[in-house]
C-alpha positions as CSV (number, residue, x, y, z in Angstrom):
1,M,0.1,-0.1,0.3
2,H,1.6,3.7,-0.6
3,S,3.3,5.4,2.6
4,S,1.4,7.8,4.3
5,S,3.5,10.5,2.4
6,D,1.8,9.6,-0.3
7,G,-0.8,11.8,1.0
8,P,-4.3,11.2,1.7
9,D,-5.5,11.4,-2.7
10,L,-3.7,9.1,-3.1
11,R,-4.1,6.4,-0.2
12,K,-8.6,7.7,-1.2
13,E,-8.5,6.4,-4.7
14,W,-5.9,3.0,-3.8
15,L,-8.8,2.8,-1.3
16,Q,-11.6,2.6,-4.5
17,Q,-10.0,1.0,-6.5
18,R,-9.7,-1.9,-4.3
19,A,-13.6,-1.0,-2.9
20,H,-14.3,-1.0,-7.2
21,G,-13.0,-4.7,-7.2
22,A,-14.4,-6.2,-4.4
23,L,-17.8,-4.8,-4.4
24,T,-18.1,-6.4,-8.3
25,R,-17.0,-9.4,-7.4
26,F,-19.2,-10.0,-4.6
27,H,-22.0,-8.2,-7.0
28,D,-21.3,-11.7,-9.6
29,T,-21.2,-13.7,-7.3
30,T,-24.9,-12.2,-5.9
31,P,-27.6,-14.2,-6.6
32,L,-29.3,-12.4,-10.2
33,I,-32.5,-12.5,-8.2
34,Y,-30.8,-10.0,-4.7
35,R,-28.4,-7.2,-6.8
36,P,-30.9,-4.5,-7.1
37,C,-30.1,-2.1,-4.2
38,I,-33.4,-2.0,-1.7
39,N,-33.2,0.0,1.6
40,V,-32.7,-1.9,5.2
41,P,-34.1,-1.4,8.3
42,K,-32.1,1.6,10.9
43,D,-30.9,-1.4,12.5
44,V,-29.3,-2.9,9.7
45,T,-27.8,0.1,8.8
46,D,-27.1,0.9,12.7
47,W,-25.2,-2.3,12.8
48,I,-23.1,-1.6,9.5
49,A,-21.8,1.5,11.4
50,G,-20.6,-0.2,14.1
51,R,-23.1,0.8,16.9
52,G,-25.4,-2.4,16.8
53,G,-24.0,-5.5,18.0
54,G,-21.5,-7.9,17.4
55,S,-23.0,-10.0,15.2
56,L,-27.1,-9.1,12.6
57,F,-29.5,-11.8,12.9
58,L,-32.8,-11.4,10.8
59,T,-35.8,-12.9,11.7
60,G,-38.9,-12.2,10.3
61,A,-42.3,-14.7,8.5
62,I,-41.8,-16.9,5.5
63,G,-41.9,-13.8,2.5
64,V,-40.5,-11.0,4.7
65,G,-37.5,-10.0,2.5
66,K,-34.3,-11.4,4.9
67,T,-32.6,-12.7,2.3
68,H,-32.3,-9.6,-0.2
69,T,-31.7,-8.0,2.9
70,A,-29.4,-9.5,4.2
71,W,-27.7,-9.5,0.4
72,E,-27.7,-5.9,0.8
73,T,-26.4,-5.7,3.9
74,C,-23.2,-8.0,3.3
75,R,-23.2,-5.4,-0.4
76,L,-23.2,-2.2,2.1
77,W,-20.6,-3.5,5.0
78,L,-17.9,-4.4,2.5
79,K,-18.6,-1.0,1.3
80,A,-18.1,-0.1,4.5
81,F,-14.8,-2.1,4.7
82,Y,-12.7,0.0,2.2
83,G,-14.0,2.9,3.6
84,P,-11.2,5.7,4.1
85,D,-11.1,6.3,7.9
86,R,-10.5,2.8,8.1
87,A,-6.9,1.5,9.0
88,W,-5.7,-1.0,5.8
89,N,-5.8,-4.8,7.3
90,G,-6.3,-6.8,3.8
91,A,-8.8,-7.6,1.6
92,A,-12.3,-8.3,3.0
93,D,-12.7,-11.6,2.4
94,I,-16.7,-12.8,3.1
95,H,-18.3,-16.0,2.8
96,T,-22.0,-16.9,1.9
97,Y,-23.9,-19.7,2.8
98,R,-28.0,-21.2,2.3
99,S,-27.9,-23.5,5.7
100,T,-29.4,-26.5,2.6
101,A,-26.0,-25.9,1.6
102,L,-24.0,-25.5,4.5
103,F,-25.1,-27.9,6.7
104,D,-25.3,-31.1,2.9
105,A,-20.9,-30.1,2.8
106,L,-20.3,-30.5,6.0
107,R,-21.7,-33.9,6.8
108,P,-19.7,-36.9,7.7
109,D,-19.5,-39.2,4.7
110,G,-18.3,-35.6,2.1
111,P,-14.1,-35.7,1.9
112,D,-12.1,-34.8,5.4
113,E,-9.6,-33.1,3.4
114,V,-12.8,-30.2,2.0
115,R,-14.9,-30.8,5.1
116,R,-12.0,-28.9,7.7
117,T,-10.6,-26.7,4.8
118,L,-14.5,-24.9,5.1
119,I,-14.6,-25.0,8.6
120,K,-11.3,-23.4,9.2
121,T,-12.2,-21.1,6.0
122,L,-15.5,-20.1,7.9
123,Q,-14.0,-19.6,11.2
124,D,-11.1,-17.2,9.8
125,A,-13.2,-15.2,7.5
126,D,-14.1,-11.4,7.8
127,L,-17.9,-12.0,7.1
128,V,-19.9,-15.5,7.1
129,F,-23.8,-15.3,5.8
130,V,-26.2,-17.8,6.7
131,D,-29.2,-18.0,5.6
132,D,-32.6,-19.5,7.1
133,L,-30.7,-21.3,10.0
134,A,-34.0,-22.8,11.3
135,A,-34.5,-24.4,7.7
136,P,-33.3,-27.8,7.7
137,K,-32.6,-31.2,9.8
138,V,-29.7,-32.0,10.7
139,T,-27.5,-34.5,12.9
140,E,-25.8,-34.3,16.4
141,W,-22.1,-34.8,14.2
142,T,-23.4,-31.1,11.4
143,Q,-24.3,-29.6,15.0
144,E,-20.7,-29.9,16.1
145,R,-19.1,-29.5,13.7
146,L,-21.4,-25.9,13.4
147,F,-20.7,-25.7,16.7
148,E,-16.4,-25.5,15.7
149,I,-17.3,-22.6,13.1
150,F,-19.1,-20.4,15.6
151,D,-17.9,-20.6,18.8
152,E,-14.7,-19.3,17.4
153,R,-16.1,-16.6,15.2
154,Y,-17.2,-15.9,18.8
155,I,-14.2,-16.0,20.8
156,N,-12.2,-14.0,17.6
157,K,-15.8,-11.7,17.6
158,R,-15.8,-11.9,13.7
159,P,-19.3,-11.1,12.6
160,V,-22.3,-13.2,11.3
161,I,-25.4,-12.1,9.6
162,I,-28.2,-14.5,10.1
163,T,-31.6,-15.4,9.0
164,S,-33.7,-17.4,10.2
165,D,-37.3,-17.6,10.4
166,V,-37.4,-18.2,14.5
167,L,-35.3,-16.0,17.0
168,P,-31.4,-17.0,18.6
169,A,-33.3,-18.2,21.4
170,D,-35.5,-21.5,19.4
171,L,-31.8,-21.9,17.4
172,G,-31.7,-24.9,19.3
173,P,-33.2,-27.7,18.2
174,V,-31.2,-26.9,14.5
175,T,-28.1,-25.6,15.8
176,G,-27.2,-27.2,19.3
177,P,-27.6,-25.7,22.4
178,R,-23.9,-24.2,22.4
179,V,-24.2,-22.8,19.0
180,A,-27.4,-20.5,19.4
181,S,-26.8,-19.6,23.1
182,R,-23.4,-17.5,21.3
183,L,-25.9,-16.4,18.6
184,R,-28.4,-15.3,21.4
185,E,-25.3,-12.9,22.8
186,M,-23.3,-12.7,19.0
187,C,-26.5,-10.8,18.1
188,G,-28.6,-10.0,21.2
189,R,-28.1,-6.1,20.5
190,S,-29.0,-6.6,16.9
191,V,-31.6,-8.7,16.4
192,V,-33.5,-7.7,14.0
193,L,-38.0,-8.7,13.1
194,M,-39.5,-7.7,9.8
195,E,-42.8,-7.4,8.9
196,G,-45.0,-6.6,5.9
197,D,-46.1,-8.9,3.2
198,D,-45.0,-12.2,1.6
199,R,-42.7,-10.0,-0.7
200,R,-42.4,-13.3,-2.9
201,R,-46.2,-12.4,-4.3
202,G,-44.7,-9.9,-6.5
203,E,-41.2,-9.7,-6.0
204,A,-38.0,-11.2,-3.8
205,A,-37.9,-12.2,-0.5
């Protein structure tokens, strides 16, 4: 990176270039239905600005827009990550997963090396977004692997974004009680209840 002697204008330009590249890559990996920009609740913008809890939990009835809001939140978080007032600690590393795909990847009958690499990646990423966490049926094995991921993020205060139809305290049957307890604390000041009609009647949810 440029030294401080290069001046603030060069640093700003350097960050803008990296932000543009990161946002372009994120846009290209975003599902088509969630690419249009949308407004997000004030609690979400507060969380991005650091005024909420360490992690973000979006809950509400089916179809109110939790997933689209989460994708937009990731984009806004990424944009803030490259802000000129933020110390540079390398490029942002975001990982997004549907819960069903994540749980499938953690199954015991898959390649152990692939599974261990995935767990390590999700432990260390700057931001992890897991969509629809209450949906899958899981085994005790999968719950143990989830604990490995979320406990590491919990003790190192690395943020997660979760969408779910239930509150963090009610996730125990899916994630196991230890993960539910950690998510309850991680997201305690940033649990956002989304309300409204089922958007799938006319647009993405």
